[in-house]
C-alpha positions in Angstrom: 90.3 165.4 88.2 93.0 166.9 90.4 96.2 165.1 91.1 95.3 164.6 94.8 92.1 162.5 94.2 94.0 160.4 91.5 96.8 159.7 94.1 94.2 158.6 96.7 92.5 156.3 94.2 95.9 154.7 93.3 96.6 154.1 97.0 93.2 152.4 97.5 93.8 150.2 94.4 97.3 149.2 95.6 95.9 148.4 99.1 93.2 146.2 97.7 95.7 144.3 95.5 97.9 143.8 98.5 95.0 142.5 100.4 94.3 139.9 97.7 97.9 138.8 97.8 98.1 138.5 101.5 94.5 137.2 101.9 92.7 134.5 100.0 94.0 135.3 96.6 97.4 135.8 94.9 98.8 137.1 91.6 100.0 134.3 89.4 102.9 134.6 86.8 100.5 135.8 84.2 99.2 138.7 86.2 95.9 137.0 86.9 94.1 136.6 90.2 94.5 133.0 91.4 93.2 131.2 94.6 95.6 130.9 97.5 97.1 127.5 98.0 96.1 125.0 100.6 99.1 124.3 102.8 99.7 120.8 104.4 102.4 120.4 107.0 104.5 117.4 106.2 107.8 115.9 107.2 110.3 116.6 104.5 113.8 115.2 104.0 116.6 117.1 102.3 116.6 114.9 99.3 114.9 111.7 97.9 116.8 109.1 96.0 113.6 107.2 95.3 111.0 109.3 93.3 108.2 107.1 94.7 108.9 108.3 98.2 109.0 112.1 97.4 106.1 113.7 99.3 105.8 116.4 96.6 104.1 113.8 94.5 101.2 114.0 97.0 101.0 117.8 96.7 101.0 117.5 92.9 98.4 114.8 92.9 96.0 116.8 95.2 96.5 119.9 93.2 95.4 118.1 90.1 92.5 116.4 91.7 90.9 119.5 93.4 91.9 122.1 90.7 93.6 124.3 93.3 97.2 124.7 94.4 98.3 122.5 97.2 101.7 123.1 98.9 103.7 121.2 101.5 104.8 123.2 104.6 108.0 121.5 105.7 108.1 120.3 109.4 110.3 117.8 111.2 108.1 116.8 114.2 104.5 116.6 115.3 105.2 119.5 117.7 106.1 121.7 114.7 103.0 120.5 112.8 100.8 121.6 115.7 102.5 124.9 115.8 102.0 125.4 112.1 98.3 124.8 112.5 97.9 126.9 115.6 99.5 130.0 114.0 98.1 129.6 110.5 101.3 128.6 108.7 99.5 125.4 107.5 95.9 124.5 107.0 96.2 120.7 107.6 98.6 118.1 108.9 99.0 114.4 109.5 100.2 113.6 113.0 100.1 110.8 115.6 97.0 110.3 117.8 98.6 111.9 120.9 99.5 115.1 119.1 96.0 115.1 117.5 94.4 114.8 120.9 96.4 117.8 122.2 95.5 119.8 119.2 91.8 119.0 119.7 91.7 119.5 123.4 94.0 122.5 123.7 93.8 124.4 120.4 90.5 123.6 118.9 91.9 121.7 116.0 89.6 119.2 114.3 89.9 115.8 112.5 89.2 115.7 108.8 90.3 112.1 108.1 92.4 109.2 109.5 94.7 106.7 108.0 94.1 103.0 108.1 96.0 100.3 109.9 97.0 97.2 107.9 93.6 95.6 108.8 91.6 98.5 107.4 90.7 99.9 110.7 91.5 103.4 111.9 92.4 102.3 115.4 93.7 99.3 117.3 92.3 98.0 120.6 94.2 97.9 123.9 93.8 94.6 125.8 95.0 92.8 128.9 96.4 89.4 128.1 96.7 86.6 130.7 97.5 82.9 130.6 94.9 80.2 130.3 94.2 78.5 133.6 94.9 81.7 135.7 92.2 83.0 138.0 91.7 86.0 135.8 91.1 83.7 132.7 88.8 81.5 134.7 86.8 84.5 135.8 86.4 85.6 132.2 85.3 82.2 131.0 83.1 80.9 133.9 79.9 82.5 132.6 79.3 84.1 136.0 78.6 87.8 135.6 79.4 88.4 139.3 83.1 87.5 138.8 85.0 90.4 137.4 88.4 89.6 135.7 89.5 93.2 135.9 89.1 93.3 139.6 91.3 90.2 139.9 94.2 92.1 138.2 94.9 93.8 141.5 98.0 92.5 143.1 99.2 90.7 139.9 102.6 91.4 138.4 102.0 93.5 135.3 104.0 93.7 132.1 103.8 97.0 130.3 105.3 97.8 126.9 107.1 100.9 128.3 106.6 104.1 130.1 103.6 106.1 128.9 102.8 103.8 125.9 99.2 104.0 124.7 98.1 100.4 124.7 100.7 99.2 127.1 100.0 101.8 129.8 97.9 104.9 129.3 94.7 103.3 128.0 94.5 100.4 130.5 95.5 102.6 133.4 93.0 105.2 132.3 90.3 102.5 132.2 91.2 101.1 135.7 91.3 104.6 137.2 88.2 105.8 135.5 86.2 102.8 136.5 87.3 102.9 140.1 89.4 99.8 140.2 92.1 101.9 141.6 92.8 105.5 142.7 95.6 107.8 141.9 98.5 107.6 144.3 100.1 111.0 144.6 99.5 114.4 142.9 96.7 114.1 140.4 98.5 116.8 138.3 101.9 115.0 138.2 102.5 112.3 135.5 105.0 110.5 137.8 102.0 109.7 140.1 101.1 107.1 137.5 104.1 105.0 138.4 103.1 104.8 142.1 99.5 104.1 141.0 100.8 101.1 139.0 102.9 99.8 141.8 100.0 100.2 144.3 97.4 98.5 142.2 99.6 95.7 140.8 102.8 95.3 142.8 106.3 96.6 143.1 107.6 94.0 140.6 105.6 95.6 137.7 107.6 95.6 134.5 108.0 99.1 133.1 110.9 98.5 130.7 113.3 100.9 129.0 113.8 100.9 125.2 116.4 98.2 124.2 115.6 95.9 127.1 114.2 92.3 126.7 110.7 93.1 127.8 110.2 96.4 125.9 107.4 96.9 123.4 104.6 94.6 122.4 106.8 91.6 121.9 108.5 92.3 125.2 105.3 92.6 127.2 104.1 89.2 125.9 107.5 87.7 126.5 107.3 89.0 130.0 104.0 87.1 130.4 105.2 84.0 128.6 108.4 83.8 130.6 106.5 83.9 133.9 108.0 87.2 134.8 104.5 88.7 134.9 100.9 87.6 135.2 99.2 90.1 132.9 100.5 91.8 129.8 99.1 95.0 128.2 99.3 95.0 124.4 97.0 95.4 121.4 94.5 93.1 119.8 96.8 91.8 117.1 99.9 91.2 119.2 99.7 87.5 119.7 98.9 86.8 116.0 101.7 89.1 114.9 104.4 87.3 116.9 103.0 83.8 117.4 100.7 82.9 114.6 102.7 83.2 111.4 102.2 80.8 108.5 105.9 80.0 108.7 106.5 78.6 112.2 110.1 79.7 112.2 108.9 83.3 111.9 107.3 83.1 115.3 109.2 84.6 118.3 111.0 82.0 120.5 109.1 83.0 123.6 105.7 82.0 122.0 103.6 79.4 123.8 100.7 77.5 122.2 98.1 80.0 121.0 95.5 78.5 123.3 97.7 79.6 126.2 96.8 83.3 125.7 93.5 84.7 126.8 92.5 88.2 125.8 90.3 90.2 128.2 87.6 92.6 126.7 89.1 95.7 125.1 89.8 98.7 127.3 89.3 101.1 124.4 90.7 102.3 121.1 94.0 103.9 120.3 93.6 106.1 117.2 95.6 105.9 114.0 97.2 109.1 112.5 94.6 111.7 112.0 94.6 114.5 109.4 94.1 117.6 111.6 92.9 120.9 110.3 92.6 124.5 111.5 88.9 125.4 111.1 89.7 129.1 110.9 92.1 128.8 108.0 90.4 126.4 105.5 87.0 126.5 104.1 84.5 123.6 104.4 84.6 123.1 100.6 88.4 123.0 100.4 88.6 120.6 103.4 86.0 118.3 101.7 87.8 118.4 98.4 91.1 117.4 100.1 89.5 114.6 102.0 87.7 113.3 98.9 90.9 113.2 97.0 92.7 111.4 99.7 90.0 108.8 100.1 90.1 108.2 96.3 93.8 107.5 96.4 92.8 103.8 96.7 91.1 103.9 93.3 94.2 104.3 91.1 97.6 102.7 90.7 99.4 106.1 91.2 97.2 106.8 94.2 98.0 103.4 95.8 101.7 104.1 95.3 101.3 107.4 97.2 99.5 105.6 100.0 102.2 102.9 100.3 105.3 105.0 99.7 104.5 108.4 101.2 101.6 108.0 103.6 102.5 104.5 104.8 98.9 103.3 104.9 96.6 101.2 102.8 94.0 103.9 102.8 92.4 107.1 104.2 88.9 107.5 105.5 86.9 110.6 106.4 86.4 111.1 110.1 85.7 113.7 112.9 87.4 114.4 116.2 84.5 112.8 118.1 84.6 109.7 116.0 88.4 109.3 116.0 89.6 110.6 119.3 86.7 110.4 121.8 87.3 106.9 123.1 91.0 107.6 123.5 90.3 111.0 125.2 87.8 109.5 127.6 90.3 107.0 128.8 93.6 108.9 129.0 92.0 111.9 130.6 91.9 109.9 133.9 95.7 109.5 133.9 97.3 111.9 136.4 99.1 114.8 134.8 98.4 113.6 131.3 97.3 117.0 129.9 100.4 118.8 131.0 102.7 116.0 129.9 101.2 115.8 126.4 101.3 119.6 126.0 105.0 119.6 127.0 105.7 116.6 124.8 104.3 118.3 121.7 105.6 121.8 122.4 107.8 123.1 119.7 
């Protein structure tokens, strides 16, 4: 064989090996072909004084369980997690429900699994709370289907948990707009129109508190209602029990009334827990299924439960899909004016 053909063959071999390294395979330290690692975007600190909280434990555990390298791709925000999935730097990432919704709607990302809340659910429900004896409570309890408690919310002074909070504003307002209890006041593409919509449907005294003020958050919204500042509070299903129904009475907040004073209207919808999002174009179905199975099985061992508690901050992981986990939330907040642009800007790296 002449020198020229040999040279061409060497080039072809070199190119094929480069393709393996850059593609789905890599060369390990022993010179053998090994599978490319699965990369999970995860928030990483500079150092960990407590070994139990080191997220690299999770990567090591998953690698052992699925028999394939799992690496963590360091990120510091949900915006960077989305960017990592969009551009292929990572295959999977945990993030909050809002970021997951943007990834699903805007970038075609999908849900592989979701973490549990303390009650074992992968969501919490958004509700309106009113005081017993009010006309809204009476309409709910009178057994007359022609009386609509949601319609009676119009003109009431509302207590929100804060500006653009899920259960405290986005979900209930999405429900009220989507079910024609009110219309958007202002530009339907401008998130600030939501403020005018709230003042128009409720009244100009609606409480939209800033962080650090007395009526901020779930406790603050219920305090607003309990103090008589407002006539309806928007919070989640467990709010009253959390702040007012503790075994030790002294642990209850000082604004709490008797439990029978609080009446919960039917749920507006579900706010999702943190989903595990994935990029369908960068991870195979078999690899995704293996990761999900290993995460679900964390509950079955002492080491796994330690990872759930100390690293993932959840009692467990369950398999899910975007339709199962995000559809209720999506169907509600999509009615909020300017929400798509707001969310995209919020989670833009």
